N, C-alpha and C positions, 0 to 999 in steps of 0.2 A: 540203777539207772533202767528205765524200760523205756521200749520207744513206743507207741502206734503211730501207727502210718496209715494215712486214707488217704481215697482219690474221690470228687464228688462225694462227700459226706453234708448232707443238712443238718443244720442245727435247728432242733425243733424250736418254734414259739415256745413252749411249756419248760423248756431246758431248763433245768435248777440255775439259780445264781451262782450256787458254790460252785457248779462245773464250768459258766461261763468264766469266771472271775479266775478258776483254777486254766483254763485253754488262756487268757490273754489277761493279762493286769491290768485293773483301769487304771492304775498311775502310773502303766508304763504305756501301752497302748489301745487307752479307752477306745470300745466299739460302741459308736454312738445308737441310742435307741433304733431308728432305723434302719442300721446294721441288721441288731439282731433277728430279724426276719428274713429268712430265705438266703441267708449268706452260704455263700458255698466255700471250701476251701478245698482249693486242688495242691497238696504238698505233702510232707510230711510232719507230723509234730510228736515232738519229742519233751516228755515230761519226766520229772524226777520224782519217783513216790517214795523215797528215803524217810524215815521218821514223820508223816503224812498219815492222816486220817482222812481217810474220803467218804462220801456221802455214798449213798444206798443208788442216789440216781446218777453221782457220778460216774462209779462203778458200772453199772450196767449201760450209760451209755459209750464209753472208751471199750466195752464187751461186743457192744453193736455193731463197733468199727473194726473190731483187730479180724475180721472174715475176711476182710477186702483187703486187708494191707501187704503195700510189699514187702519184700526180706529188704531192709534198713541194716548201709553198710555202719560199723563200727565205727568209722571217722565219724561219719553226722553224728552219731550218738554220743560222742566225745566234744565235738563242737560244737557246744552248744551254747545260746545267743540269751544274755541277760535279757532279763524282760523291759532294765531301764534303757536297751538300746533302739529298742522299737517305734516308732516313727505312730504317730495317731492317725486314723483313717481319716483324712478331709471330708468338710461337712458333707457336698456335693455326693459322696460313694455312699452314702450310710444305710442307702434303697436300692433293693435289687443287686450289688455290690459283687460283681467276681475275682475275686482274692487267688492268682495264680500265682503263686510262688512257696518255697520253702519258710514253714513257721518253727521254730525252735523256741520252746521254753526251757529255764533252767531255773529250780528252785533253789539251789544247793548253794552254803553260802560263799563260793570261792566263786570268781569270775573269770569267767574263760570266753578266748574271741573265737569268732568261727567267717572264714574268709568265704561260705556259704553266704552265708548270713549279711555278709557287711556287701558282697556284689550283689545279692538281692535287693539290698537297700539302697544301693547308689542308683541300680536299675529304677527303683520304683521312684526314688527323687526325680532323677531324669523324666521318667513318663507321666509326672508330678508338673513338670515346668513344662513340658511339650503341650500338655493336658491346658496349663492355666494360658499358655501363651495361644493357646487354638480359640483357647473362650474367646478372647482379646481383639481375635485378628479383624479386618478391617470389612469383611463381610458378615460376620457376628454380629457383630455391633450393627452395623445395615438392617441384617436381619429381628436381632431386637428390635430395634429402632421404630420400623416399620410395623411388628407387630403390635405394638404397645396401644392401648385401648385409652389412653386419658393422657392428663399433664403429668400428675401423680406416677405414673407407674415412667412415664418420660424421664424423670426428674432422679428417679432413683436410678436406671441407666445408666442416667449422668453421672450418678454421685456412686456407680457399683465399678464403672469402667477402670482399669488398672490405669490406661492410657488416658490421657484427653480428646477427645471425641473429635478435637480440631486439630491432632496432631493427624486424623486419614482427612484426603480430599472429600470422598465419595460419604464417607458416613458424614464429614460435617453438613454436605449438601443437604441428604437425607434429612439431616436432623431441621434442617432450616421446613423442608417440603412437609414435617411429619407436623412441627408446629402451626406452621401455615392451615392444615388442613385440620388442626385443634382447635386455631384461635374464636371461629367465632363461639362456640361453646364451653370455651376455658374460663373459667372463675379467678376472678384477680387476687384469691390467694395461689392457685395454680403460678398464675403470669406471675405473682410476686418470687415466689418459691423456683422456678426456673431462672427469672432476672440472678435470684443470689445465686446460684449453681453456676451461670455464666460469669457471674464477677470473679468466681475463682477457677476458672479455668486458665490455663496454662497456653496461649495462642500464637502460633507460628506468626514471625511477621506477613509472610504470602497468603496467609491467610484472616487477618485481623478485620479485613474488609466484611466478609463472611458473618464473622461472632458482631462485629459491628451494627450490621443492619438485622441481626438477628434478634439484641437488645432491643434495638430501635422500632422493631416489631412489636414487641411485648411491652415495651412502652405505650405504643399507641395504644394495647389491648389493655394496659390501665389503665390508661386515660377516658377512654371510651365507659369502662365500666367505675370511676370512680368514687361513685353514688355505695359499691361494692365495700368499699376499702375502709377494714380497719386500722386500729392504729398500730399494731404491727406487723399488717401490709403497706401502710404507705413509709415504715422505718426502714422495710426490706428493701423494697422499692429504689426509694433516695439513697441508701446507702450503698446498694447493686451499682447504678448509675453513676455514682459517684468516684465509687471506685475505681472503675475503666473511664474515667474523666468524660464522659457523656453528659452532652448539656443538653435540656432538651424543656426550653423553658415555660411550653404551656404545660407541662407536667407538671410537672415543679412549680410551678404558681397553683394549678390546679390543688398541689397536695398542701402543699401553704395553707390552701384555703378550708378544706375538709379538718388541719390539722389542729387549723387555729379553732374550730369552733368543739371539737371533740377534745382539748389539750390536756382535759382532765383523764382522758381514757388512754394515757399514754403511760407506761411504767419509767424506772429512770435510765434503763439501759435506753428505749424508745428514743426518750427527749435527748440522750447526749449523741444519739446514731442521727438525728433528724438535724440535729443543730453541726454536726462535725459532718454530713453530708454535704449538707447547702456550703458550708465554708471552702472544700475541698474542690467544687467548680465554683466559687466565685460569684454563687445566685443571694442577692440581696433580697432580702425582703424585712426590713425592720421590725414590722408588726410580729410576725412571726419569733422572730428572735423575742421582742419583747412578754411576748406570749411563754413562750418557752422558758426563761427568766422566772416570769408569774410562777408557772407549774414546779418547778423545779425545786423552790425556793423553803416551800412545804415538805417536798418529801428530799430532801437532800441527804438525808442519815441515808438513806437507802441505796444513795448511789456508792458504785465502789469505786477504786482506784482508775482501772480505766473513765469510765463512765466521768467521774470527776474529773481528768486527766484531760479528753477530748471534750468536753464544754468552753471549760477555761479555753482552752485551744481553738477553738471554733471562734469563741465571741471575739478573741483577741487578732482573728483574722480576718475576721469582718469589721474591724474596728466598732464592734457595738458596744457602748459602756452599758457596764449594769453594777456600778459599786456594791448593792448589795447582796445582787448573788455571787460576785467576786470575795466579799466577805465572808457568806456562807460557805464557802467552796473552801474556801481557806478553813476555815473552824472545822467542819468535815473533814478536811484532809489531815492536817496534824496529828490525830488518832491513828490514823490507820495509816500513816505513813511510810511504815516497814512495809507495807503490800504495796507500793508503789514498786515499779520496774523501773532502770533506767532509761527509757523511752518517757514514760508518764511521769519522772520527774525532770527529766530537761523540758521536755514540754508546756509542764505545769510553772516552771520559772520563768520559764522564754513568753506566756500567756502573759503572765502577772508583770512581766518588763513592761511588752508589748502597751500594754495600757496602761501602763506609769501607776500600777497600784501597789501601793506599798504595803507591805504585811511584815516588818522586820521578825515575827513569832515562826511564820511560815519558811520564810528564806532560811530561818538559822537549820528550821526541820528538815527542808532539802539538803542542807549541807550536811549536816551529820549523814543522814540516810543516802547521800549520793557517795559519802567518804566508804562507808562500807561494801560498798558493793559498783566504785567507782573500775575497776580489771571489767565488765561488763559492758559496759560504757562504749556505744560506737564513736565513731570519728562527730558524726552530725550533733552527737549529743553532750558530746565535750564541750565541742565550738558553739552552740546554745546555753550552755549552761553557762559556763565564762562569760559567754558576752551578755547575756539579762543578771551576773550578777553585777557585771561594768556598768550598766545601763540603769542598775537602780543604786550605785553608789554603795552596795554593801558588800563591807571590805569580811574576807573568810581565807586569810594567808592561808592555811592550811586544807581547805578545799584546793585551792588554787596550786598547791602545789604538787598535789594527787593526780589534778587534771592533768599538770604539766609530765608526769609521771608516767603515769596512763596514755598520753598523746603521743610520745616521743619514738615507743614501739612500733605505734601505727600509722605515723604520721603520711606514709605515701600514701595509705587510702585516705585522709583528706582533700575533698575539695578545693576548688579555688577560693571559692566563697569561703568556707567550712578554716582555711588557711589565714584569710584576713581578717576571719573573726576572732579569731583568738589571739592573732597578733596585736590587733586592736582592745583586745578586754585589757589585757596584758598593760598593755600601754595604758589603758583609762585610769587601772588600778593602782599605774607604777609599781606592778612588782616585776620587777625585772627577773626574768630566769636563761641564764645564757646560753644555757644548753637546747633549750627550745627554742628561743629565738634563733640560734645557729641551725637547727631541724629545719625551721620553716624554712627559712629562706633555701635550705640544699631540696627540699621539696617543691619549692615556689618554682624557683630558675628552670627544673625542667617543663612546666606544666604553664609558666608565664604568658602564652597566647591565650589560655583559656582564661584569664583574668577578665573581668568587666572594669569598666572605666573604675566606679565605686572600690570594687575591690584595688586595683592598681593603688588609686589615691591613698585610702586606708591604710595599706600596709607601709607605703612608704610612711606615709604620718608616723602610724606605730614605732617602726624604729628609730626614726626621729626623737620622736619625744621619747622613748627607753634610752639613745644614746649608744642605741647597738649600731654602729658603721658594721656595714658592709657591702665593699664595694662594686663586686660580681653581683648581688640581689638592683641594687642601683641602677647599674650600669642596663640590667636589661629589663628594670622597670621604665626607663625612659625610651630604651628601643621599642617595647609592647605599645607603649603609650600614645607614641606618635601617630602609628597607623589608627588608631580608633580615638583622636582627639575630636573629632566633631560629638560623640558619644559623652564627651566629659559634661557635666554641666556645670553651671558657677563655682559649687558649693565643692566640687571633684579638683574644677581646676587651685579655685584656693588652696584646697589642701596636698595636692600635690608639689603646689608652687613652693609652699610655706614648709615642706617637709626635707625640699632639696634645699631651702636656705637655711633651716635649725640645724640640717645636719654637715650645712658649709661644703657641700658634694658638688665638685667644680667638674669640668670635662666636656671633653668635646660633643657627647653625646646628650650631655644636662645643656648644653648651647644651644643643639638642635633642638632638643625640647622647648625649653625656654622661646626661640625664635618661632612654632609653632603654636605656643601659649598666647604668645602679642600679639600673633596673624588670627586668630580666631576673636580675642577678645578686643582687637580693633574695630574688626568686619563688626562685632554684634553690636546692637543697642544695649551700653550695660543700663540706662539711667533703670531700667523698668526689674530685670530679670540677674540685678546684681545686689546683695544688699552693699551697705558700706564695708562693713568688716570684712568682707571677702574682697572685696578692691585694696582694702591697705593691707590686708594679706599676702598679696600677691606683688604691691607696689615695693612691701618690706622687702620680699622674697628676693628683686632683682636688684635693691639694692643691696643686700647681705653678700649675695654673689657678686657683686660688681658686673652687672650684666648694665648698662648703658639702654637704657630705651626710651629716650627723651618722648616719641610721638605717645606712646603706649601710658607712659605716666602723663601725657597733658590729658591723654582721652578721661585717665581716671578722676584727674584731680576735676576735671568736669560735670564729672559724674556723679562727682560727692557734690561740690556743689550748687550742683543745680538741685536737689534736694532740698524741699520746706525747710528742712528740719536737721542738723546732724545727729543721728546715734551713732555715738562714740565712746569707750570707757577712757579713761585716764591714760591707758599703758598706750589704746591704739594711737589717742591722740597724738602722743607721744610720734610712736612709730610714723605716721602720715608725718607729720613736722623733720624727723629726718629725713624721710625720702624725699620730699621739696625744699632742703638746705642742700641737699648732694647733688642736686639736678633742676637746675631754674629753667620752668616752661611759660610758658605765656599765661596759666593757671596757676601758678605759685601764688602772687599775691595775692587771690580772692581766698587759695586755700590757707595759707596760713594766717590769714585775717579771721578765717572763721574758726581755725583750731584756736588760737588765744579766748575767743571770745569764749568759745566751747567749755575751756580750760579753765576761765576764769569763774565758770557757773558751778565748779564741783568742790564738792566739800573736801575740806583739808583733810582731815583723817581718812579719806578716801583715796589719796593722792599718796604713793610711794617716791621713793627717792628717785630712780631708775627712770621715771615718767618723765620728772623733772629736769632732770639731768637731760633725757631727749628733748625736752620743750628749750631748755639752755642751748642748745646745741645750733636750733634754728634762728636765734636770737641776732645774731650778725648780720645774717641775710636779711631778716622782718625788717631791720634797721634802717637795710641801707634801700629796702624796699617798701620804706617810710607805715609800714603798716601795721606796728607796735609804739605803742606810746610809752614816756618814761615811766609810767605811773603803772603799767603792764611790767614793765623789765623791775622798778623796784620790789612790786608783788612776786615775781620769781625768786628775785633774789630771797626775799623773806623766809620764801616755802624753802627754798636749798638749806639755811640756815636752820630753821626750827626742824629740817629730816636729818642732820648732820650725821646724827646717830647713828641713823641706818646705810651708811655709806659703806661702800665696797672701794676697792682699789679703783673702777671703772668707772663709777662713781663720780670718784670724788679728780681724777684725770679728764672729766668730761666737761664736767661744770667748772673747774679752774680754767681750763684751755678756753670754752664757749666766752666765758666773761673777760676774757685776755681780748678779744677783739671785739666787746662792745664797749659803747662810750657811757660809763657809770660814774659818777656823781662819788668824788673821794672819798666824803664818810661810807659811803654805801660800798664802796670798794674795800676798804678799810676792815670793816665788819664781816664782809664774806672772807677776806685774807685770815683775818683772826681766827675765827671759826673753825677753818680747813687747818689752821699748822698744825694743829697734835698729829691728824691723820697724812697729812704732806708728809711728815717726819715718818709716819709709821708706814707708808705705799712707795715712798721715793722712791728707794732700792729696786722696786720692782719696776718700775716705770722703764721704756727706752730711751736712751741716750738724747736724743731730741726732746722729748716731752719730756724730760728733767730739768732741760736748760731751759725750755719753757716755761716752767711753773719756776725757776727759782729769777728767771729775771722779772718772772711779774712780781714775784716778794720784794728785790731788790729794790726794785722801781719804785714799789709803796714805802719803800724804808725799813721793812717788818724783817728780822732775823729770822730765819726757820733753824 
């Protein structure tokens, strides 16, 4: 090993490449071209000459340096630094750089450590960090901003600054002043570029007003120079403003007007971005969306996954129907579905569900692709996907199992709306997953105060429908609903009342909740704001929970009777009849008369035995109120006999007990009892004692042996 040491030794521009490479290996510490001229090394250079051939130029270089070399310690020579441990010289230092350190090169086959080199490298790292830090101090940033000559340079400064300019107070103000100074001679392309840069800035809350003001200023520049706008400029401007939620109706209308005229100059990404921007800020412009659809269809094959997903999502958000476009998006998406990420898949499914655009093949492909990457789905994407499949009634048990598995570990990251949506989706699809529902309940209770009216109603409805009782959750839903009861619309009130009724969930909190529901309904005008179906749901829920409220029932009855026509199916008619049979009100006779009139008009094959049983239960009250004819009674008895094979134990009990109180002809009564005799034998032991006695007495009085 020979050592050559030198101080203040210039490397000549014409030095041999071999010499340079022998001094510092290009793979370990490359010296960029700018540094190869007038670079000064002040330190010790150790070269391993064993088994090496040197060129004459390299030898001359070493020889010329050896005259001034100081004595080198043997320790320094022995502790050579492997070339692989040296750090590359940063690009900023490549011209006229002075390297003041000990540089040791070891070309031997053995790896050696060097305390000297390690210390030097650590110092160099610290110096480098300090250097980088100092370049990005507020003063440096301000100086760069003030010295920039045009908007393009300003954009470059914003991109190259390590921290957001808006992290600094004075720098952000300097940026505004500089842009104001450049605004008059700024091209629209430059304004678009600056807006794009600003939309990517992370802005502290205390400087959001400054950021907003700056983007607004650039938006005004764009408006004034709209005639210069190209397709790319319009896309960037709209997208940047939408990303930060900045509405500027005049500018967006101007962009729309210009885009419509030049729509065929937009590429796929531009069309998708414009549509997405208008949807994000909810700026409705049907003509523009029609033109985007028209321009997109011929070039749909050039759309990438993100553009396809964003386009469908934008049209769905704006509720702008374009069936032909959605068919084309589906056709283009299916072959490249594996390139869709989790968000693309969820957004596409959600868009098609919102627009009620059925495409089974697309949904099948989305499900397959989603299952493969389900672990990459975030909470919102999992909830949206499940919700979309439920809305479209597209059954995919495997997907729902995977969604549940992926949701459980991250359930605490779900928002209130996401928790309500995923519970509602599983209930709609009748896909019971006890562990998931338990976790949803556990995650919902701590944040129940953040649930909105619809989320509270839908969550309760989902748990009732899937028959998953959860006392703590229902108590918390009731507690959270009472303070915000005025924000519940008719559908929400009907859903939450129906849920508690289905779950048969009683208790003090339930009673308080139902008293608030009653007060709200009594004080509202139900004739216009409530559908007949919702009115029946509330009345039936009160009846099932045995909460008597004759005033509310009468209000509901009058609201239903006031309609010109009754729009209820057989099940709803039966439920309404039961409600007014249990509690008699001033409107009972009118309601029951209306029920029987509508019931007779329904086709027999559309009637189920449960509806017949419910209608039968009101016969006694109806006969006493003189609102039902003997012909109607015979019709209902005939239906009960026709549907006897569908009977459950509850139906047998309700029908026989109901007609035991009704005045029937002997012939009609005997026909009914004979038809139900086999079922009485089958279910009699399952009935309560009093009901057994009453039914047996009815058969005894008719002289029929069971």
